[in-house]
C-alpha positions in Angstrom: 93.0 104.4 110.2 95.9 106.0 112.0 97.0 107.5 108.7 93.6 109.1 108.2 93.8 110.7 111.6 97.4 111.9 111.0 96.5 113.3 107.6 93.5 115.1 109.1 95.6 116.6 111.9 98.1 117.8 109.3 95.4 119.5 107.4 93.8 120.9 110.5 90.5 122.9 110.7 87.4 121.1 109.4 89.5 118.2 108.1 89.9 116.9 111.6 86.3 115.8 111.6 85.4 115.7 107.9 88.0 113.2 106.8 87.4 110.7 109.6 83.6 111.0 109.2 84.0 110.3 105.5 86.1 107.3 106.2 83.7 105.8 108.8 80.6 106.5 106.7 82.1 104.9 103.6 83.5 102.0 105.6 80.0 101.3 106.8 78.8 101.6 103.2 81.4 99.0 102.1 80.2 96.7 104.9 76.7 97.1 103.7 77.7 96.1 100.1 79.3 92.9 101.5 76.2 92.2 103.6 74.1 92.3 100.4 76.5 89.8 98.8 78.2 92.3 96.5 81.7 91.1 96.0 84.5 93.7 95.3 87.6 92.5 93.5 91.0 92.6 95.0 89.9 93.8 98.4 93.0 92.7 100.3 95.3 94.2 97.7 93.3 97.4 97.8 93.6 97.6 101.6 97.4 97.1 101.3 97.5 99.9 98.7 95.5 102.1 101.0 98.1 101.7 103.8 100.9 102.5 101.3 99.1 105.5 99.7 97.7 107.0 102.9 101.2 106.6 104.5 102.8 108.4 101.5 100.2 111.2 101.6 101.0 111.8 105.3 104.8 111.5 104.8 104.7 114.0 102.0 102.2 116.2 103.9 100.0 116.4 100.8 97.4 119.1 100.9 94.5 118.4 98.5 91.1 120.1 98.3 88.9 118.8 101.1 86.5 117.0 98.8 89.4 115.0 97.2 91.0 114.2 100.5 87.7 112.9 101.8 87.1 111.0 98.6 90.5 109.3 98.8 89.9 108.3 102.4 86.3 107.2 101.6 87.3 105.1 98.6 89.8 103.2 100.6 87.3 102.9 103.5 84.9 101.0 101.2 87.4 98.2 101.0 88.1 98.2 104.7 84.4 98.0 105.5 83.8 95.3 102.9 86.6 93.2 104.4 85.3 93.6 108.0 81.8 92.6 106.9 83.1 89.5 105.1 84.7 88.5 108.3 81.4 88.6 110.3 81.4 85.5 112.5 78.6 83.0 111.7 76.6 83.6 114.8 77.2 87.3 115.2 74.7 90.0 114.8 75.6 92.4 112.0 74.6 95.7 113.7 76.6 95.3 116.9 79.5 93.9 114.9 79.4 96.9 112.5 79.1 99.3 115.4 82.2 97.6 117.0 84.4 98.1 114.0 83.1 101.6 113.5 83.9 102.6 117.1 87.3 100.9 116.9 88.0 102.9 113.7 87.0 106.2 115.3 89.3 105.3 118.2 92.2 104.8 115.8 91.4 108.0 114.0 91.4 109.8 117.4 94.9 108.4 118.2 96.2 109.6 114.9 94.6 113.0 115.3 95.8 113.3 118.9 99.4 112.3 118.0 99.4 114.7 115.0 98.1 117.7 117.0 100.4 116.9 120.0 103.6 116.8 118.0 102.5 119.9 116.0 102.0 121.7 119.3 105.5 120.7 120.4 106.9 121.9 117.0 107.9 118.4 116.0 105.8 118.1 112.8 108.5 115.9 111.2 107.4 113.2 113.6 104.1 113.0 111.7 105.8 112.7 108.4 108.1 110.0 109.8 105.0 108.1 111.1 103.5 108.4 107.6 106.7 106.9 106.2 106.5 104.0 108.6 102.9 103.4 107.6 103.8 103.5 104.0 106.5 100.9 104.7 103.9 98.7 106.3 101.9 99.0 103.1 104.9 97.8 101.1 105.3 94.9 103.4 101.6 94.0 103.0 101.9 94.1 99.3 104.9 91.9 99.3 103.1 89.1 101.2 102.0 86.2 99.1 
């Protein structure tokens, strides 16, 4: 989620709200799939790959068309939402639980956007790329776990 915020800040303009909105919307869609009993294959591996890929996109400062940036974020978000919904505690209500992980995700996006915009204002854009590299390394670590 931090990587989506960082990547949106790198892009600037409308990306600052379109990319996070795409992520949150598709994350909720993924959660809905899980709540209907639709099982997606390799969710945990896909989440680890999302950390790696989004980190690489930030570290390389990749500028794709808005539709494809949002699609990449959205596709990965489906997996994140699916995983969250599968972890719904037995006695929890789905709607407040979903609202909680959506609000938490927005908060993480805002942290990424805020950091990205702040370091850009200070002329330290390399810091965002370094953060992207660190995120990508976390993805490598997650993929290496048994």
